[in-house]
All heavy atoms as a GROMACS GRO file, in nm:
protein
  655
    1LYS      N    1   8.277  10.762   7.599
    1LYS     CA    2   8.269  10.813   7.736
    1LYS      C    3   8.407  10.805   7.802
    1LYS      O    4   8.478  10.708   7.787
    1LYS     CB    5   8.172  10.730   7.820
    1LYS     CG    6   8.027  10.758   7.792
    1LYS     CD    7   7.944  10.684   7.891
    1LYS     CE    8   7.801  10.727   7.884
    1LYS     NZ    9   7.719  10.663   7.981
    2GLY      N   10   8.434  10.907   7.878
    2GLY     CA   11   8.559  10.908   7.950
    2GLY      C   12   8.536  10.884   8.098
    2GLY      O   13   8.423  10.863   8.144
    3ILE      N   14   8.641  10.885   8.171
    3ILE     CA   15   8.635  10.862   8.315
    3ILE      C   16   8.555  10.974   8.384
    3ILE      O   17   8.478  10.948   8.476
    3ILE     CB   18   8.777  10.853   8.375
    3ILE    CG1   19   8.844  10.727   8.321
    3ILE    CG2   20   8.773  10.852   8.526
    3ILE    CD1   21   8.986  10.710   8.366
    4ASP      N   22   8.572  11.098   8.337
    4ASP     CA   23   8.500  11.211   8.397
    4ASP      C   24   8.349  11.194   8.387
    4ASP      O   25   8.276  11.216   8.484
    4ASP     CB   26   8.541  11.343   8.332
    4ASP     CG   27   8.683  11.382   8.367
    4ASP    OD1   28   8.730  11.342   8.476
    4ASP    OD2   29   8.745  11.454   8.287
    5SER      N   30   8.301  11.154   8.270
    5SER     CA   31   8.156  11.137   8.254
    5SER      C   32   8.106  11.021   8.338
    5SER      O   33   7.995  11.026   8.392
    5SER     CB   34   8.119  11.118   8.107
    5SER     OG   35   8.179  11.002   8.056
    6LEU      N   36   8.185  10.917   8.352
    6LEU     CA   37   8.148  10.802   8.435
    6LEU      C   38   8.137  10.844   8.582
    6LEU      O   39   8.043  10.807   8.652
    6LEU     CB   40   8.249  10.689   8.419
    6LEU     CG   41   8.222  10.561   8.498
    6LEU    CD1   42   8.088  10.499   8.455
    6LEU    CD2   43   8.333  10.462   8.479
    7LEU      N   44   8.233  10.925   8.627
    7LEU     CA   45   8.231  10.974   8.766
    7LEU      C   46   8.110  11.063   8.790
    7LEU      O   47   8.048  11.057   8.897
    7LEU     CB   48   8.359  11.049   8.799
    7LEU     CG   49   8.484  10.964   8.817
    7LEU    CD1   50   8.607  11.051   8.836
    7LEU    CD2   51   8.468  10.870   8.935
    8LYS      N   52   8.074  11.146   8.692
    8LYS     CA   53   7.956  11.232   8.706
    8LYS      C   54   7.830  11.147   8.722
    8LYS      O   55   7.742  11.180   8.800
    8LYS     CB   56   7.943  11.326   8.587
    8LYS     CG   57   8.039  11.440   8.590
    8LYS     CD   58   8.017  11.532   8.472
    8LYS     CE   59   8.122  11.642   8.470
    8LYS     NZ   60   8.105  11.729   8.354
    9GLU      N   61   7.821  11.040   8.646
    9GLU     CA   62   7.704  10.953   8.655
    9GLU      C   63   7.697  10.886   8.792
    9GLU      O   64   7.589  10.870   8.849
    9GLU     CB   65   7.708  10.847   8.545
    9GLU     CG   66   7.677  10.902   8.408
    9GLU     CD   67   7.683  10.795   8.301
    9GLU    OE1   68   7.667  10.676   8.333
    9GLU    OE2   69   7.704  10.832   8.184
   10LEU      N   70   7.812  10.846   8.845
   10LEU     CA   71   7.815  10.780   8.975
   10LEU      C   72   7.780  10.876   9.088
   10LEU      O   73   7.711  10.839   9.183
   10LEU     CB   74   7.953  10.717   9.001
   10LEU     CG   75   7.989  10.598   8.914
   10LEU    CD1   76   8.133  10.556   8.942
   10LEU    CD2   77   7.896  10.482   8.938
   11ASN      N   78   7.827  10.998   9.078
   11ASN     CA   79   7.804  11.098   9.183
   11ASN      C   80   7.666  11.162   9.173
   11ASN      O   81   7.620  11.225   9.267
   11ASN     CB   82   7.909  11.209   9.176
   11ASN     CG   83   8.046  11.159   9.218
   11ASN    OD1   84   8.057  11.063   9.291
   11ASN    ND2   85   8.150  11.223   9.168
   12GLY      N   86   7.601  11.147   9.064
   12GLY     CA   87   7.469  11.208   9.048
   12GLY      C   88   7.483  11.354   9.009
   12GLY      O   89   7.593  11.404   8.987
   13PRO      N   90   7.372  11.426   8.999
   13PRO     CA   91   7.379  11.567   8.958
   13PRO      C   92   7.447  11.652   9.066
   13PRO      O   93   7.433  11.625   9.186
   13PRO     CB   94   7.233  11.607   8.941
   13PRO     CG   95   7.156  11.509   9.021
   13PRO     CD   96   7.237  11.382   9.023
   14SER      N   97   7.522  11.752   9.021
   14SER     CA   98   7.589  11.838   9.118
   14SER      C   99   7.487  11.931   9.181
   14SER      O  100   7.390  11.973   9.118
   14SER     CB  101   7.699  11.919   9.049
   14SER     OG  102   7.642  12.002   8.950
   15LYS      N  103   7.510  11.962   9.308
   15LYS     CA  104   7.418  12.050   9.381
   15LYS      C  105   7.457  12.195   9.355
   15LYS      O  106   7.574  12.228   9.348
   15LYS     CB  107   7.423  12.020   9.530
   15LYS     CG  108   7.370  11.883   9.564
   15LYS     CD  109   7.372  11.858   9.713
   15LYS     CE  110   7.317  11.720   9.742
   15LYS     NZ  111   7.317  11.691   9.886
   16LEU      N  112   7.358  12.279   9.344
   16LEU     CA  113   7.379  12.421   9.321
   16LEU      C  114   7.367  12.493   9.454
   16LEU      O  115   7.268  12.477   9.525
   16LEU     CB  116   7.272  12.471   9.222
   16LEU     CG  117   7.289  12.608   9.162
   16LEU    CD1  118   7.419  12.615   9.082
   16LEU    CD2  119   7.172  12.638   9.069
   17SER      N  120   7.469  12.571   9.488
   17SER     CA  121   7.465  12.642   9.615
   17SER      C  122   7.361  12.754   9.609
   17SER      O  123   7.321  12.799   9.502
   17SER     CB  124   7.602  12.700   9.648
   17SER     OG  125   7.630  12.812   9.566
   18THR      N  126   7.321  12.800   9.724
   18THR     CA  127   7.223  12.908   9.732
   18THR      C  128   7.276  13.035   9.667
   18THR      O  129   7.204  13.105   9.596
   18THR     CB  130   7.187  12.936   9.880
   18THR    OG1  131   7.138  12.815   9.937
   18THR    CG2  132   7.081  13.043   9.891
   19VAL      N  133   7.404  13.063   9.691
   19VAL     CA  134   7.464  13.184   9.634
   19VAL      C  135   7.468  13.174   9.481
   19VAL      O  136   7.434  13.270   9.411
   19VAL     CB  137   7.606  13.206   9.691
   19VAL    CG1  138   7.676  13.320   9.621
   19VAL    CG2  139   7.600  13.231   9.841
   20ALA      N  140   7.509  13.060   9.429
   20ALA     CA  141   7.514  13.042   9.284
   20ALA      C  142   7.375  13.052   9.222
   20ALA      O  143   7.357  13.113   9.117
   20ALA     CB  144   7.578  12.907   9.250
   21LYS      N  145   7.276  12.994   9.287
   21LYS     CA  146   7.139  12.999   9.237
   21LYS      C  147   7.085  13.142   9.240
   21LYS      O  148   7.025  13.188   9.142
   21LYS     CB  149   7.049  12.908   9.323
   21LYS     CG  150   6.902  12.913   9.292
   21LYS     CD  151   6.870  12.848   9.159
   21LYS     CE  152   6.720  12.835   9.141
   21LYS     NZ  153   6.670  12.902   9.026
   22THR      N  154   7.110  13.213   9.348
   22THR     CA  155   7.065  13.351   9.358
   22THR      C  156   7.131  13.438   9.252
   22THR      O  157   7.066  13.521   9.188
   22THR     CB  158   7.096  13.408   9.498
   22THR    OG1  159   7.033  13.324   9.595
   22THR    CG2  160   7.047  13.550   9.515
   23SER      N  161   7.261  13.420   9.232
   23SER     CA  162   7.333  13.496   9.131
   23SER      C  163   7.277  13.467   8.992
   23SER      O  164   7.257  13.559   8.912
   23SER     CB  165   7.482  13.460   9.136
   23SER     OG  166   7.552  13.528   9.035
   24SER      N  167   7.250  13.342   8.965
   24SER     CA  168   7.194  13.303   8.836
   24SER      C  169   7.055  13.364   8.818
   24SER      O  170   7.022  13.416   8.710
   24SER     CB  171   7.186  13.150   8.827
   24SER     OG  172   7.119  13.112   8.711
   25ASP      N  173   6.973  13.359   8.922
   25ASP     CA  174   6.839  13.418   8.916
   25ASP      C  175   6.846  13.568   8.892
   25ASP      O  176   6.768  13.622   8.813
   25ASP     CB  177   6.760  13.390   9.045
   25ASP     CG  178   6.720  13.244   9.059
   25ASP    OD1  179   6.727  13.170   8.959
   25ASP    OD2  180   6.682  13.205   9.171
   26TRP      N  181   6.938  13.636   8.957
   26TRP     CA  182   6.953  13.780   8.941
   26TRP      C  183   6.996  13.813   8.798
   26TRP      O  184   6.944  13.906   8.736
   26TRP     CB  185   7.052  13.834   9.044
   26TRP     CG  186   7.083  13.980   9.028
   26TRP    CD1  187   7.205  14.034   9.001
   26TRP    CD2  188   6.993  14.091   9.037
   26TRP    NE1  189   7.197  14.171   8.994
   26TRP    CE2  190   7.067  14.209   9.016
   26TRP    CE3  191   6.857  14.102   9.062
   26TRP    CZ2  192   7.010  14.335   9.018
   26TRP    CZ3  193   6.800  14.228   9.064
   26TRP    CH2  194   6.876  14.343   9.042
   27ASP      N  195   7.092  13.738   8.746
   27ASP     CA  196   7.137  13.760   8.608
   27ASP      C  197   7.023  13.740   8.510
   27ASP      O  198   7.006  13.818   8.415
   27ASP     CB  199   7.254  13.668   8.574
   27ASP     CG  200   7.382  13.706   8.646
   27ASP    OD1  201   7.393  13.822   8.690
   27ASP    OD2  202   7.470  13.620   8.657
   28ASN      N  203   6.944  13.635   8.531
   28ASN     CA  204   6.829  13.609   8.442
   28ASN      C  205   6.726  13.723   8.453
   28ASN      O  206   6.671  13.766   8.351
   28ASN     CB  207   6.762  13.476   8.477
   28ASN     CG  208   6.845  13.358   8.434
   28ASN    OD1  209   6.927  13.368   8.345
   28ASN    ND2  210   6.826  13.246   8.501
   29PHE      N  211   6.700  13.770   8.573
   29PHE     CA  212   6.605  13.879   8.593
   29PHE      C  213   6.651  14.005   8.520
   29PHE      O  214   6.572  14.071   8.451
   29PHE     CB  215   6.587  13.908   8.742
   29PHE     CG  216   6.503  14.029   8.770
   29PHE    CD1  217   6.365  14.024   8.760
   29PHE    CD2  218   6.562  14.150   8.802
   29PHE    CE1  219   6.287  14.136   8.784
   29PHE    CE2  220   6.486  14.263   8.827
   29PHE     CZ  221   6.347  14.255   8.818
   30LYS      N  222   6.779  14.038   8.533
   30LYS     CA  223   6.832  14.158   8.467
   30LYS      C  224   6.818  14.146   8.316
   30LYS      O  225   6.783  14.243   8.248
   30LYS     CB  226   6.978  14.181   8.505
   30LYS     CG  227   6.999  14.225   8.647
   30LYS     CD  228   7.141  14.267   8.675
   30LYS     CE  229   7.239  14.155   8.656
   30LYS     NZ  230   7.376  14.186   8.695
   31THR      N  231   6.844  14.028   8.264
   31THR     CA  232   6.835  14.006   8.119
   31THR      C  233   6.690  14.015   8.072
   31THR      O  234   6.660  14.079   7.971
   31THR     CB  235   6.894  13.869   8.082
   31THR    OG1  236   7.030  13.864   8.127
   31THR    CG2  237   6.890  13.846   7.933
   32GLN      N  238   6.600  13.951   8.144
   32GLN     CA  239   6.460  13.948   8.104
   32GLN      C  240   6.393  14.085   8.112
   32GLN      O  241   6.310  14.119   8.028
   32GLN     CB  242   6.382  13.848   8.189
   32GLN     CG  243   6.418  13.705   8.160
   32GLN     CD  244   6.354  13.607   8.257
   32GLN    OE1  245   6.288  13.647   8.352
   32GLN    NE2  246   6.375  13.478   8.233
   33THR      N  247   6.426  14.162   8.214
   33THR     CA  248   6.361  14.291   8.233
   33THR      C  249   6.434  14.405   8.163
   33THR      O  250   6.378  14.514   8.151
   33THR     CB  251   6.348  14.325   8.382
   33THR    OG1  252   6.478  14.327   8.441
   33THR    CG2  253   6.258  14.227   8.453
   34GLY      N  254   6.557  14.383   8.122
   34GLY     CA  255   6.633  14.486   8.052
   34GLY      C  256   6.686  14.596   8.142
   34GLY      O  257   6.715  14.705   8.095
   35VAL      N  258   6.700  14.570   8.270
   35VAL     CA  259   6.747  14.673   8.363
   35VAL      C  260   6.900  14.672   8.378
   35VAL      O  261   6.955  14.760   8.444
   35VAL     CB  262   6.684  14.658   8.503
   35VAL    CG1  263   6.535  14.678   8.498
   35VAL    CG2  264   6.719  14.528   8.568
   36GLU      N  265   6.967  14.578   8.316
   36GLU     CA  266   7.112  14.566   8.334
   36GLU      C  267   7.185  14.693   8.290
   36GLU      O  268   7.271  14.744   8.361
   36GLU     CB  269   7.164  14.446   8.256
   36GLU     CG  270   7.310  14.415   8.284
   36GLU     CD  271   7.350  14.279   8.233
   36GLU    OE1  272   7.276  14.216   8.156
   36GLU    OE2  273   7.459  14.236   8.270
   37GLU      N  274   7.146  14.747   8.175
   37GLU     CA  275   7.211  14.869   8.126
   37GLU      C  276   7.185  14.987   8.219
   37GLU      O  277   7.275  15.065   8.249
   37GLU     CB  278   7.159  14.901   7.985
   37GLU     CG  279   7.234  15.013   7.918
   37GLU     CD  280   7.188  15.033   7.775
   37GLU    OE1  281   7.181  14.934   7.700
   37GLU    OE2  282   7.159  15.149   7.741
   38GLU      N  283   7.063  14.997   8.269
   38GLU     CA  284   7.029  15.105   8.361
   38GLU      C  285   7.109  15.093   8.491
   38GLU      O  286   7.158  15.193   8.544
   38GLU     CB  287   6.880  15.101   8.393
   38GLU     CG  288   6.833  15.212   8.483
   38GLU     CD  289   6.685  15.204   8.516
   38GLU    OE1  290   6.612  15.127   8.450
   38GLU    OE2  291   6.644  15.274   8.609
   39LEU      N  292   7.125  14.972   8.541
   39LEU     CA  293   7.203  14.951   8.663
   39LEU      C  294   7.349  14.990   8.643
   39LEU      O  295   7.412  15.049   8.731
   39LEU     CB  296   7.192  14.804   8.707
   39LEU     CG  297   7.057  14.760   8.761
   39LEU    CD1  298   7.055  14.609   8.781
   39LEU    CD2  299   7.024  14.832   8.890
   40GLU      N  300   7.404  14.956   8.526
   40GLU     CA  301   7.543  14.993   8.497
   40GLU      C  302   7.559  15.144   8.490
   40GLU      O  303   7.658  15.199   8.539
   40GLU     CB  304   7.588  14.928   8.367
   40GLU     CG  305   7.609  14.779   8.378
   40GLU     CD  306   7.645  14.714   8.246
   40GLU    OE1  307   7.672  14.787   8.148
   40GLU    OE2  308   7.646  14.591   8.241
   41GLN      N  309   7.461  15.212   8.430
   41GLN     CA  310   7.467  15.358   8.422
   41GLN      C  311   7.460  15.420   8.561
   41GLN      O  312   7.532  15.514   8.592
   41GLN     CB  313   7.353  15.412   8.335
   41GLN     CG  314   7.371  15.384   8.189
   41GLN     CD  315   7.251  15.426   8.107
   41GLN    OE1  316   7.145  15.460   8.161
   41GLN    NE2  317   7.266  15.424   7.976
   42LYS      N  318   7.372  15.368   8.645
   42LYS     CA  319   7.360  15.420   8.782
   42LYS      C  320   7.488  15.396   8.861
   42LYS      O  321   7.530  15.480   8.940
   42LYS     CB  322   7.243  15.353   8.855
   42LYS     CG  323   7.108  15.387   8.799
   42LYS     CD  324   7.065  15.524   8.843
   42LYS     CE  325   6.923  15.550   8.795
   42LYS     NZ  326   6.878  15.681   8.829
   43ALA      N  327   7.552  15.282   8.838
   43ALA     CA  328   7.674  15.249   8.911
   43ALA      C  329   7.789  15.342   8.872
   43ALA      O  330   7.879  15.366   8.952
   43ALA     CB  331   7.714  15.104   8.884
   44GLN      N  332   7.785  15.395   8.751
   44GLN     CA  333   7.891  15.484   8.704
   44GLN      C  334   7.856  15.631   8.720
   44GLN      O  335   7.939  15.717   8.696
   44GLN     CB  336   7.921  15.455   8.556
   44GLN     CG  337   7.968  15.315   8.528
   44GLN     CD  338   8.095  15.278   8.601
   44GLN    OE1  339   8.185  15.360   8.614
   44GLN    NE2  340   8.102  15.156   8.651
   45GLY      N  341   7.735  15.662   8.762
   45GLY     CA  342   7.689  15.800   8.772
   45GLY      C  343   7.750  15.875   8.888
   45GLY      O  344   7.821  15.821   8.972
   46LYS      N  345   7.718  16.006   8.892
   46LYS     CA  346   7.772  16.093   8.996
   46LYS      C  347   7.729  16.052   9.135
   46LYS      O  348   7.798  16.074   9.231
   46LYS     CB  349   7.728  16.237   8.972
   46LYS     CG  350   7.804  16.309   8.866
   46LYS     CD  351   7.762  16.454   8.862
   46LYS     CE  352   7.851  16.534   8.772
   46LYS     NZ  353   7.813  16.675   8.772
   47GLU      N  354   7.613  15.994   9.146
   47GLU     CA  355   7.557  15.961   9.277
   47GLU      C  356   7.596  15.821   9.325
   47GLU      O  357   7.546  15.775   9.426
   47GLU     CB  358   7.405  15.973   9.273
   47GLU     CG  359   7.355  16.111   9.237
   47GLU     CD  360   7.407  16.219   9.331
   47GLU    OE1  361   7.407  16.196   9.454
   47GLU    OE2  362   7.448  16.325   9.282
   48ALA      N  363   7.684  15.754   9.254
   48ALA     CA  364   7.720  15.617   9.289
   48ALA      C  365   7.801  15.614   9.418
   48ALA      O  366   7.907  15.676   9.428
   48ALA     CB  367   7.797  15.552   9.175
   49TYR      N  368   7.754  15.542   9.516
   49TYR     CA  369   7.818  15.536   9.647
   49TYR      C  370   7.959  15.478   9.640
   49TYR      O  371   8.053  15.533   9.696
   49TYR     CB  372   7.731  15.450   9.741
   49TYR     CG  373   7.794  15.428   9.876
   49TYR    CD1  374   7.792  15.527   9.973
   49TYR    CD2  375   7.857  15.308   9.906
   49TYR    CE1  376   7.849  15.507  10.096
   49TYR    CE2  377   7.914  15.287  10.030
   49TYR     CZ  378   7.911  15.387  10.124
   49TYR     OH  379   7.970  15.367  10.246
   50LEU      N  380   7.974  15.366   9.569
   50LEU     CA  381   8.105  15.302   9.563
   50LEU      C  382   8.207  15.388   9.490
   50LEU      O  383   8.325  15.392   9.530
   50LEU     CB  384   8.093  15.165   9.494
   50LEU     CG  385   8.013  15.061   9.570
   50LEU    CD1  386   8.002  14.933   9.489
   50LEU    CD2  387   8.074  15.033   9.706
   51GLN      N  388   8.164  15.459   9.388
   51GLN     CA  389   8.255  15.550   9.317
   51GLN      C  390   8.305  15.659   9.411
   51GLN      O  391   8.422  15.694   9.413
   51GLN     CB  392   8.185  15.613   9.196
   51GLN     CG  393   8.147  15.516   9.089
   51GLN     CD  394   8.267  15.469   9.008
   51GLN    OE1  395   8.382  15.496   9.041
   51GLN    NE2  396   8.240  15.398   8.902
   52LYS      N  397   8.212  15.713   9.491
   52LYS     CA  398   8.250  15.817   9.586
   52LYS      C  399   8.347  15.763   9.690
   52LYS      O  400   8.445  15.829   9.726
   52LYS     CB  401   8.126  15.873   9.657
   52LYS     CG  402   8.045  15.965   9.573
   52LYS     CD  403   7.928  16.020   9.654
   52LYS     CE  404   7.843  16.113   9.572
   52LYS     NZ  405   7.731  16.166   9.651
   53GLN      N  406   8.319  15.644   9.740
   53GLN     CA  407   8.406  15.585   9.842
   53GLN      C  408   8.546  15.559   9.786
   53GLN      O  409   8.646  15.584   9.855
   53GLN     CB  410   8.345  15.456   9.896
   53GLN     CG  411   8.219  15.478   9.976
   53GLN     CD  412   8.242  15.572  10.092
   53GLN    OE1  413   8.334  15.558  10.170
   53GLN    NE2  414   8.155  15.672  10.104
   54ASP      N  415   8.555  15.511   9.663
   54ASP     CA  416   8.686  15.489   9.601
   54ASP      C  417   8.762  15.621   9.588
   54ASP      O  418   8.881  15.629   9.617
   54ASP     CB  419   8.670  15.424   9.463
   54ASP     CG  420   8.629  15.279   9.471
   54ASP    OD1  421   8.642  15.218   9.580
   54ASP    OD2  422   8.583  15.226   9.368
   55PHE      N  423   8.691  15.724   9.545
   55PHE     CA  424   8.752  15.856   9.530
   55PHE      C  425   8.803  15.907   9.664
   55PHE      O  426   8.917  15.953   9.675
   55PHE     CB  427   8.651  15.954   9.470
   55PHE     CG  428   8.701  16.096   9.470
   55PHE    CD1  429   8.795  16.138   9.378
   55PHE    CD2  430   8.654  16.187   9.564
   55PHE    CE1  431   8.842  16.269   9.378
   55PHE    CE2  432   8.699  16.318   9.565
   55PHE     CZ  433   8.793  16.359   9.472
   56LEU      N  434   8.720  15.900   9.767
   56LEU     CA  435   8.760  15.948   9.899
   56LEU      C  436   8.878  15.869   9.955
   56LEU      O  437   8.966  15.925  10.020
   56LEU     CB  438   8.641  15.942   9.995
   56LEU     CG  439   8.528  16.039   9.962
   56LEU    CD1  440   8.409  16.014  10.054
   56LEU    CD2  441   8.574  16.183   9.972
   57THR      N  442   8.882  15.740   9.928
   57THR     CA  443   8.994  15.658   9.972
   57THR      C  444   9.123  15.701   9.903
   57THR      O  445   9.228  15.713   9.968
   57THR     CB  446   8.966  15.509   9.944
   57THR    OG1  447   8.848  15.470  10.015
   57THR    CG2  448   9.082  15.422   9.986
   58ARG      N  449   9.115  15.727   9.773
   58ARG     CA  450   9.234  15.772   9.699
   58ARG      C  451   9.283  15.906   9.752
   58ARG      O  452   9.404  15.928   9.768
   58ARG     CB  453   9.205  15.780   9.550
   58ARG     CG  454   9.191  15.646   9.482
   58ARG     CD  455   9.191  15.657   9.330
   58ARG     NE  456   9.096  15.754   9.276
   58ARG     CZ  457   8.970  15.728   9.245
   58ARG    NH1  458   8.921  15.606   9.262
   58ARG    NH2  459   8.893  15.824   9.194
   59VAL      N  460   9.190  15.998   9.779
   59VAL     CA  461   9.227  16.129   9.832
   59VAL      C  462   9.295  16.114   9.968
   59VAL      O  463   9.399  16.175   9.994
   59VAL     CB  464   9.103  16.222   9.843
   59VAL    CG1  465   9.135  16.347   9.924
   59VAL    CG2  466   9.052  16.258   9.705
   60ASP      N  467   9.239  16.030  10.052
   60ASP     CA  468   9.295  16.007  10.186
   60ASP      C  469   9.436  15.949  10.175
   60ASP      O  470   9.527  15.990  10.248
   60ASP     CB  471   9.203  15.914  10.265
   60ASP     CG  472   9.244  15.903  10.410
   60ASP    OD1  473   9.276  16.008  10.472
   60ASP    OD2  474   9.245  15.790  10.462
   61GLN      N  475   9.455  15.856  10.084
   61GLN     CA  476   9.588  15.795  10.066
   61GLN      C  477   9.689  15.898  10.018
   61GLN      O  478   9.803  15.901  10.065
   61GLN     CB  479   9.581  15.679   9.968
   61GLN     CG  480   9.513  15.558  10.024
   61GLN     CD  481   9.494  15.448   9.920
   61GLN    OE1  482   9.500  15.472   9.800
   61GLN    NE2  483   9.468  15.327   9.967
   62ARG      N  484   9.648  15.983   9.924
   62ARG     CA  485   9.739  16.088   9.875
   62ARG      C  486   9.778  16.184   9.986
   62ARG      O  487   9.894  16.224   9.997
   62ARG     CB  488   9.676  16.164   9.760
   62ARG     CG  489   9.673  16.085   9.633
   62ARG     CD  490   9.624  16.170   9.517
   62ARG     NE  491   9.595  16.084   9.404
   62ARG     CZ  492   9.489  16.094   9.327
   62ARG    NH1  493   9.401  16.190   9.349
   62ARG    NH2  494   9.470  16.013   9.226
   63ARG      N  495   9.680  16.223  10.067
   63ARG     CA  496   9.709  16.313  10.178
   63ARG      C  497   9.806  16.247  10.276
   63ARG      O  498   9.901  16.310  10.323
   63ARG     CB  499   9.581  16.350  10.252
   63ARG     CG  500   9.498  16.452  10.182
   63ARG     CD  501   9.378  16.488  10.264
   63ARG     NE  502   9.294  16.586  10.195
   63ARG     CZ  503   9.172  16.614  10.231
   63ARG    NH1  504   9.117  16.554  10.335
   63ARG    NH2  505   9.104  16.704  10.163
   64PHE      N  506   9.780  16.121  10.308
   64PHE     CA  507   9.867  16.049  10.400
   64PHE      C  508  10.009  16.042  10.346
   64PHE      O  509  10.106  16.068  10.419
   64PHE     CB  510   9.814  15.908  10.426
   64PHE     CG  511   9.909  15.823  10.505
   64PHE    CD1  512   9.922  15.840  10.641
   64PHE    CD2  513   9.987  15.728  10.441
   64PHE    CE1  514  10.011  15.762  10.715
   64PHE    CE2  515  10.077  15.651  10.514
   64PHE     CZ  516  10.088  15.668  10.650
   65LEU      N  517  10.024  16.008  10.217
   65LEU     CA  518  10.158  15.997  10.158
   65LEU      C  519  10.228  16.132  10.158
   65LEU      O  520  10.349  16.140  10.182
   65LEU     CB  521  10.149  15.940  10.017
   65LEU     CG  522  10.108  15.794  10.009
   65LEU    CD1  523  10.091  15.751   9.863
   65LEU    CD2  524  10.208  15.704  10.079
   66GLY      N  525  10.153  16.240  10.133
   66GLY     CA  526  10.212  16.374  10.137
   66GLY      C  527  10.260  16.409  10.277
   66GLY      O  528  10.371  16.461  10.296
   67GLU      N  529  10.177  16.381  10.377
   67GLU     CA  530  10.215  16.408  10.516
   67GLU      C  531  10.333  16.321  10.558
   67GLU      O  532  10.423  16.367  10.629
   67GLU     CB  533  10.096  16.383  10.608
   67GLU     CG  534   9.985  16.483  10.590
   67GLU     CD  535   9.857  16.443  10.663
   67GLU    OE1  536   9.855  16.334  10.724
   67GLU    OE2  537   9.759  16.519  10.656
   68LYS      N  538  10.334  16.197  10.512
   68LYS     CA  539  10.445  16.106  10.545
   68LYS      C  540  10.575  16.159  10.485
   68LYS      O  541  10.680  16.157  10.550
   68LYS     CB  542  10.415  15.966  10.493
   68LYS     CG  543  10.521  15.864  10.527
   68LYS     CD  544  10.482  15.727  10.475
   68LYS     CE  545  10.582  15.622  10.510
   68LYS     NZ  546  10.706  15.633  10.439
   69GLN      N  547  10.567  16.206  10.361
   69GLN     CA  548  10.686  16.261  10.296
   69GLN      C  549  10.738  16.382  10.373
   69GLN      O  550  10.859  16.396  10.394
   69GLN     CB  551  10.653  16.300  10.151
   69GLN     CG  552  10.773  16.347  10.072
   69GLN     CD  553  10.876  16.238  10.054
   69GLN    OE1  554  10.841  16.124  10.026
   69GLN    NE2  555  11.002  16.272  10.071
   70GLU      N  556  10.647  16.467  10.420
   70GLU     CA  557  10.688  16.584  10.499
   70GLU      C  558  10.756  16.540  10.628
   70GLU      O  559  10.858  16.597  10.668
   70GLU     CB  560  10.567  16.671  10.531
   70GLU     CG  561  10.511  16.747  10.413
   70GLU     CD  562  10.387  16.824  10.448
   70GLU    OE1  563  10.353  16.835  10.569
   70GLU    OE2  564  10.321  16.873  10.355
   71ARG      N  565  10.700  16.440  10.695
   71ARG     CA  566  10.761  16.390  10.819
   71ARG      C  567  10.899  16.330  10.792
   71ARG      O  568  10.994  16.353  10.868
   71ARG     CB  569  10.671  16.286  10.885
   71ARG     CG  570  10.547  16.342  10.949
   71ARG     CD  571  10.474  16.240  11.034
   71ARG     NE  572  10.438  16.119  10.961
   71ARG     CZ  573  10.324  16.099  10.897
   71ARG    NH1  574  10.232  16.194  10.896
   71ARG    NH2  575  10.300  15.986  10.835
   72ASP      N  576  10.909  16.253  10.683
   72ASP     CA  577  11.038  16.193  10.649
   72ASP      C  578  11.143  16.302  10.617
   72ASP      O  579  11.258  16.292  10.660
   72ASP     CB  580  11.024  16.099  10.529
   72ASP     CG  581  10.947  15.973  10.563
   72ASP    OD1  582  10.930  15.944  10.684
   72ASP    OD2  583  10.902  15.904  10.468
   73ASP      N  584  11.101  16.406  10.545
   73ASP     CA  585  11.192  16.516  10.513
   73ASP      C  586  11.238  16.586  10.642
   73ASP      O  587  11.357  16.620  10.657
   73ASP     CB  588  11.124  16.617  10.420
   73ASP     CG  589  11.101  16.562  10.280
   73ASP    OD1  590  11.162  16.457  10.247
   73ASP    OD2  591  11.020  16.622  10.206
   74GLU      N  592  11.143  16.607  10.733
   74GLU     CA  593  11.175  16.672  10.861
   74GLU      C  594  11.275  16.588  10.942
   74GLU      O  595  11.368  16.640  11.002
   74GLU     CB  596  11.047  16.695  10.940
   74GLU     CG  597  11.060  16.789  11.056
   74GLU     CD  598  11.098  16.929  11.012
   74GLU    OE1  599  11.052  16.975  10.906
   74GLU    OE2  600  11.174  16.993  11.086
   75ARG      N  601  11.256  16.456  10.942
   75ARG     CA  602  11.349  16.367  11.014
   75ARG      C  603  11.488  16.372  10.952
   75ARG      O  604  11.588  16.371  11.024
   75ARG     CB  605  11.296  16.224  11.010
   75ARG     CG  606  11.182  16.199  11.103
   75ARG     CD  607  11.145  16.051  11.106
   75ARG     NE  608  11.013  16.037  11.161
   75ARG     CZ  609  10.909  15.985  11.098
   75ARG    NH1  610  10.921  15.937  10.976
   75ARG    NH2  611  10.792  15.978  11.157
   76ARG      N  612  11.493  16.376  10.819
   76ARG     CA  613  11.623  16.383  10.753
   76ARG      C  614  11.695  16.513  10.787
   76ARG      O  615  11.816  16.515  10.808
   76ARG     CB  616  11.605  16.372  10.602
   76ARG     CG  617  11.604  16.228  10.557
   76ARG     CD  618  11.609  16.217  10.405
   76ARG     NE  619  11.495  16.135  10.365
   76ARG     CZ  620  11.392  16.176  10.294
   76ARG    NH1  621  11.388  16.298  10.247
   76ARG    NH2  622  11.293  16.095  10.266
   77LYS      N  623  11.620  16.624  10.794
   77LYS     CA  624  11.679  16.753  10.828
   77LYS      C  625  11.736  16.750  10.969
   77LYS      O  626  11.843  16.803  10.996
   77LYS     CB  627  11.577  16.865  10.816
   77LYS     CG  628  11.542  16.902  10.674
   77LYS     CD  629  11.439  17.011  10.672
   77LYS     CE  630  11.392  17.039  10.530
   77LYS     NZ  631  11.284  17.139  10.529
   78ARG      N  632  11.662  16.689  11.061
   78ARG     CA  633  11.707  16.680  11.201
   78ARG      C  634  11.829  16.589  11.215
   78ARG      O  635  11.912  16.611  11.301
   78ARG     CB  636  11.596  16.629  11.291
   78ARG     CG  637  11.495  16.736  11.328
   78ARG     CD  638  11.403  16.687  11.432
   78ARG     NE  639  11.270  16.676  11.371
   78ARG     CZ  640  11.176  16.591  11.403
   78ARG    NH1  641  11.197  16.505  11.499
   78ARG    NH2  642  11.062  16.591  11.341
   79GLY      N  643  11.835  16.488  11.130
   79GLY     CA  644  11.944  16.390  11.140
   79GLY      C  645  12.075  16.443  11.088
   79GLY      O  646  12.182  16.393  11.122
   80LYS      N  647  12.074  16.550  11.009
   80LYS     CA  648  12.198  16.604  10.952
   80LYS      C  649  12.272  16.690  11.046
   80LYS      O  650  12.237  16.748  11.136
   80LYS     CB  651  12.168  16.682  10.824
   80LYS     CG  652  12.125  16.592  10.712
   80LYS     CD  653  12.103  16.674  10.588
   80LYS     CE  654  12.064  16.584  10.472
   80LYS     NZ  655  12.043  16.656  10.350
   0.00000   0.00000   0.00000
């Protein structure tokens, strides 16, 4: 036995947080029911909300950078 195991015995069993317990329960449910693969397919599908939001964010950033470049070019022209 080492010091770590002795400390664990003195402190008693570690408490499991609600979030950790819920996450563990969800993982067990997905494994037992076999829905994990289906959930992954839905998450990657055309109708996936987060995928759409990521895409729209990237498009918005590209547009902003293009407009910024145009403004910077215009400022440089005026400065000459």
